[in-house]
C-alpha positions in Angstrom: -39.7 174.4 205.1 -41.1 171.9 202.4 -39.4 168.8 203.3 -38.0 166.8 200.1 -37.3 163.1 200.7 -36.0 160.1 198.8 -36.6 156.4 197.5 -36.1 153.8 195.5 -39.0 151.4 194.1 -37.5 148.1 192.5 -40.5 146.2 191.0 -43.0 146.8 189.0 -45.3 147.1 191.4 -44.5 149.7 193.1 -43.8 151.6 189.7 -47.5 150.9 188.1 -48.3 152.5 191.4 -46.7 155.9 190.5 -47.3 156.0 186.8 -50.0 158.1 186.4 -48.2 160.7 188.6 -44.8 160.0 186.8 -46.5 160.2 183.4 -48.1 164.0 183.7 -44.7 164.7 185.3 -43.0 163.8 182.4 -45.6 165.4 179.6 -45.5 168.5 181.6 -42.1 169.2 180.3 -41.5 171.5 177.2 -40.0 168.0 175.3 -41.0 165.1 177.3 -38.6 162.7 176.6 -39.3 159.0 175.8 -36.6 157.4 178.2 -38.9 158.9 180.7 -41.5 157.3 179.9 -43.1 154.5 182.6 -43.0 151.6 180.4 -39.2 152.2 179.0 -37.6 150.0 181.4 -40.2 147.2 180.6 -38.4 147.7 176.6 -34.9 148.1 177.7 -35.4 145.0 180.1 -37.3 143.1 177.6 -38.4 140.4 179.7 -34.4 139.4 180.9 -35.4 140.6 184.6 -32.6 138.6 185.6 -29.5 140.2 183.7 -31.4 143.3 183.1 -33.3 145.2 186.3 -34.6 148.3 186.6 -34.3 151.0 189.1 -36.6 153.9 189.8 -35.3 156.8 192.3 -38.6 158.7 193.4 -38.1 162.2 195.2 -41.0 163.6 197.0 -42.2 166.5 198.0 -44.1 165.8 201.6 -46.6 162.9 199.9 -46.2 164.8 196.5 -44.2 162.7 193.7 -42.5 165.9 192.3 -39.7 163.8 190.5 -38.2 160.2 189.0 -34.7 159.0 188.1 -35.4 155.2 185.6 -32.3 153.6 186.0 -31.0 150.5 183.6 -29.0 147.7 186.0 -27.0 145.7 183.6 -24.1 143.3 183.4 -21.1 145.1 181.3 -17.9 144.5 180.7 -14.8 147.3 180.2 -12.7 147.0 177.2 -9.1 148.7 177.1 -7.3 148.7 173.8 -4.0 149.6 172.6 -3.8 150.5 168.5 -7.4 148.2 168.5 -5.8 145.2 170.5 -7.6 144.7 173.9 -5.2 144.5 176.7 -8.0 144.2 179.6 -11.7 143.3 179.9 -13.4 143.5 183.3 -16.9 142.5 183.5 -18.5 144.7 185.7 -22.1 146.3 186.9 -23.6 149.3 184.9 -26.4 151.0 186.4 -27.5 153.3 183.4 -29.7 156.8 183.9 -32.7 157.0 181.4 -32.8 160.0 179.4 -31.2 163.0 179.7 -31.6 163.7 183.0 -34.0 163.1 186.0 -37.1 163.9 185.2 -37.2 166.4 188.4 -37.2 170.2 189.4 -34.2 172.2 187.7 -32.8 172.5 191.7 -29.1 171.2 192.1 -29.9 169.3 195.0 -33.0 167.3 193.9 -31.1 166.2 191.1 -27.8 165.3 193.0 -30.3 163.6 195.3 -31.9 161.6 193.0 -28.9 160.2 191.6 -27.6 159.5 194.7 -30.3 157.9 195.8 -29.5 154.5 194.3 -26.4 153.9 196.5 -29.0 152.8 199.5 -30.8 150.2 196.8 -30.0 147.0 197.5 -28.2 146.8 194.1 -24.8 146.4 193.4 -22.7 148.4 191.0 -19.5 149.7 189.6 -20.5 152.6 187.5 -22.9 154.8 186.6 -23.1 155.9 182.9 -25.4 159.3 181.9 -25.6 158.9 178.0 -25.5 161.6 175.9 -25.8 164.4 178.9 -26.1 167.9 177.8 -23.6 170.3 178.3 -24.6 173.2 180.7 -27.6 171.8 181.6 -28.8 171.5 185.5 -27.5 167.5 185.8 -23.7 168.8 184.2 -22.9 171.3 186.5 -23.9 169.0 189.3 -21.4 166.0 187.7 -19.1 169.8 188.0 -19.2 171.1 191.7 -20.6 168.6 194.2 -18.1 167.4 196.2 -20.9 164.2 197.5 -20.1 163.4 193.7 -16.2 163.6 193.4 -16.3 161.6 196.8 -18.4 158.9 195.6 -16.6 158.8 192.2 -14.1 158.9 189.2 -15.3 161.0 186.1 -14.2 159.2 183.0 -15.6 160.7 179.4 -13.4 158.4 177.2 -15.2 160.9 173.9 -14.9 164.3 175.6 -17.4 166.9 174.4 -19.6 166.0 170.8 -22.2 167.6 169.2 -25.8 166.7 168.9 -27.2 166.7 165.5 -31.0 167.1 165.2 -33.3 168.3 162.1 -36.1 170.6 162.8 -38.6 169.6 160.1 -40.0 172.2 157.7 -43.6 172.0 156.6 -42.7 170.6 152.6 -39.6 168.7 151.7 -38.5 171.3 149.4 -38.4 173.7 152.2 -36.0 171.2 154.0 -33.8 171.1 150.4 -33.0 174.9 150.2 -30.7 174.2 153.1 -28.6 173.0 151.2 -26.1 174.3 148.4 -27.6 174.1 144.6 -24.8 171.4 144.4 -25.9 169.6 146.7 -29.6 169.5 146.4 -28.2 168.3 142.7 -26.1 165.8 144.2 -28.8 164.1 146.5 -31.3 163.8 143.7 -29.0 162.0 141.2 -28.2 159.8 143.7 -31.4 158.3 143.5 -32.3 158.8 140.2 -29.0 156.6 140.3 -30.5 154.0 142.3 -33.6 153.8 140.5 -31.4 152.8 137.2 -30.7 149.6 138.7 -34.6 149.0 139.5 -36.9 150.1 141.2 -36.9 152.0 144.6 -39.2 151.5 147.4 -39.2 153.1 151.3 -41.1 151.0 153.1 -42.8 152.3 156.3 -43.2 150.4 159.8 -45.7 151.7 162.3 -47.1 147.5 163.6 -46.9 144.9 165.2 -48.2 142.7 162.2 -45.1 144.3 159.5 -42.4 143.2 162.0 -42.1 139.3 160.9 -41.4 140.7 157.0 -39.8 143.6 158.4 -37.4 141.7 160.5 -36.5 139.0 157.6 -35.6 141.9 155.3 -33.6 143.6 158.0 -31.2 140.5 159.1 -30.3 140.0 155.5 -29.1 143.2 154.9 -27.5 143.5 159.0 -25.4 139.9 158.4 -23.7 141.5 155.4 -23.1 145.3 156.6 -19.3 146.3 158.1 -20.7 146.0 162.1 -21.3 142.5 161.1 -17.7 142.0 159.7 -16.0 143.6 161.9 -17.6 143.9 165.6 -20.0 140.3 165.1 -23.3 142.8 165.5 -25.6 141.4 163.6 -29.6 141.7 164.1 -31.8 138.7 163.7 -34.9 138.6 163.5 -35.1 136.2 166.8 -32.8 138.1 169.1 -33.5 141.1 171.7 -33.7 144.1 169.3 -36.6 142.5 167.6 -38.5 142.1 171.2 -38.2 145.7 172.4 -39.3 146.6 168.3 -42.4 144.2 169.3 -42.7 146.3 172.4 -42.8 149.4 171.3 -45.0 148.7 168.1 -47.3 148.0 171.2 -47.0 151.6 172.7 -48.0 153.0 169.6 -43.2 154.2 169.3 -42.9 152.1 166.3 -41.6 153.8 163.0 -38.9 151.9 161.2 -37.9 152.0 157.3 -36.5 150.2 155.3 -34.7 150.3 151.2 -35.8 148.3 148.7 -34.5 148.0 145.3 -36.8 146.1 143.2 -37.1 143.2 145.9 -33.7 143.4 147.9 -33.4 145.2 150.8 -30.5 147.2 150.6 -30.8 149.2 153.7 -32.6 149.9 157.2 -33.3 152.5 159.6 -34.8 151.0 163.4 -36.4 154.2 164.6 -39.0 155.4 167.4 -41.8 157.8 167.4 -43.2 159.6 170.6 -44.1 163.0 171.8 -43.7 164.9 168.4 -39.9 163.3 168.0 -38.8 160.6 165.4 -35.4 159.1 166.9 -33.0 157.5 164.7 -31.4 154.5 166.2 -29.7 152.4 164.6 -29.0 152.0 160.0 -27.4 149.6 158.4 -26.6 149.3 154.6 -25.6 146.5 152.6 -22.1 147.7 150.9 -22.3 146.2 147.8 -24.8 148.9 146.8 -22.1 151.4 148.9 -21.4 152.9 145.1 -25.5 154.1 145.0 -25.1 155.9 148.8 -28.0 154.3 149.7 -27.7 155.3 153.8 -28.1 159.1 152.2 -31.0 157.7 149.9 -32.9 155.6 152.5 -32.3 159.3 155.2 -33.7 162.0 152.1 -36.9 159.1 151.8 -37.5 159.0 155.6 -37.2 162.9 155.9 -39.7 163.3 153.0 -42.1 160.6 154.9 -41.7 162.0 157.7 -43.0 165.5 156.4 -45.7 163.8 154.7 -47.2 161.8 157.3 -47.8 162.5 160.9 -45.1 164.6 160.8 -43.1 164.8 164.1 -41.2 167.9 165.2 -37.6 166.7 165.2 -35.9 164.3 164.0 -33.1 163.6 166.5 -30.0 162.0 165.3 -29.1 160.2 168.9 -25.8 160.1 170.5 -22.4 160.2 168.1 -21.1 162.1 165.3 -21.1 161.6 162.3 -20.7 163.8 158.3 -24.3 163.0 157.5 -25.4 164.3 161.1 -23.4 167.3 159.8 -24.8 167.5 156.5 -28.8 166.5 157.0 -29.1 168.1 160.6 -29.4 172.0 161.5 -29.6 172.5 164.8 -26.8 171.0 167.5 -25.7 171.3 171.2 -23.0 170.0 172.6 -23.7 167.0 175.1 -21.1 164.6 176.3 -21.6 160.1 177.3 -20.4 160.3 181.4 -19.4 157.5 183.4 -18.8 158.1 187.0 -16.3 154.9 188.2 -17.4 154.3 192.3 -14.1 154.1 193.8 -14.2 150.6 194.3 -11.3 148.0 193.7 -12.4 146.9 190.7 -13.8 149.5 189.7 -10.6 151.7 190.3 -8.3 148.8 188.1 -10.7 149.0 184.8 -10.3 153.1 185.6 -6.6 153.1 185.8 -5.7 150.9 183.0 -8.9 152.3 180.8 -6.9 156.1 181.5 -2.9 154.4 180.6 -4.2 152.8 177.7 -5.8 155.9 176.3 -2.6 158.0 177.3 -0.8 155.6 175.5 -3.4 155.4 171.8 -2.4 159.6 172.5 0.7 158.9 172.6 1.1 156.4 169.7 -0.7 159.3 167.3 1.4 162.1 168.3 4.0 159.2 167.0 2.8 158.6 164.2 2.1 162.3 163.3 6.1 162.6 164.1 6.8 159.8 162.0 4.1 161.6 159.1 6.4 165.0 159.2 9.6 163.2 158.8 8.6 161.3 155.8 6.9 163.8 154.3 10.1 165.7 154.4 12.4 162.9 153.5 10.2 162.7 149.9 10.5 167.0 149.5 14.4 166.6 150.0 14.2 163.5 147.4 12.6 165.4 144.8 8.8 163.8 145.9 10.3 160.2 145.4 8.9 157.3 148.2 11.5 156.7 150.8 12.1 153.1 151.0 12.6 153.4 154.6 10.9 155.4 157.5 
């Protein structure tokens, strides 16, 4: 009988020792995942090993390495809101599984063993996060059916099951445009022509480290004007952690990002990476001053055109989350979920109970608002369509 064992590798020296076998395992996958690359943890840690630490669960069959599960351990604030008002914030430690599951044989027992191996590491944590877990995958079934998982964790899926959108890139741009209706094709072309009326339109591709300083300067200019900056305080700065992350990606040959300019003014950007014939569309932003020209759509169509023309990947992956533009520009989809496994510890349990209570209150509030809308509509009909002056 073949015996499987797991261990946890906690420093770069141990990772480097198994890196060749680890990368060989990754390359044998039908679609190798960049987040399973042995160097990806360096990118995620960004040189800040104190705040962010890497852990690698390793699976052995006898002396042979047959699976790995890389994790990123980091500080995390779990905020709970009611009607957009924060009612509680808990500072916890979160461990994030890299990729969409372990890099391991599709056997439930082995994937469960890798997931639970980090419990034996000298790294306390509160929440295990599985981002973009494909519904129906081996790990999905493990989460749903494993008694060991249920004993250790509560499961929290705040957004439920969503759809991941991707684009299988065709040979030519004209082939791609055929997926749209004639009216939509005309609309896309009109967007670009309308923007060209305001100035020369350029889509700049950035893949090399020496291109980054100018690119990051333009991204910072746009980022300070985006809705994310105004409402969430999220600004991309040329000296921030995201800039350092892009520099590391450029060093590994993964960088592929874009900026849209009208004349000399940057008006939109997209941070992306490409590896193993997959382009990852990661972070986007545009200057709302130009919103009437649909700069996001103009840039995305320009990116698709460039991807087809230059070092064409097989797939454009829009990443986690649903948005109208992803549905419009993609041509394939599959169900997935962000899954939080909350450890049955006092602080984590309290945060979980508060979050579920707030979620229930928000659902009730939406139902109440919906009922009020029905009442208001009925009153307007009774009054001959005149607006009501009171609820």
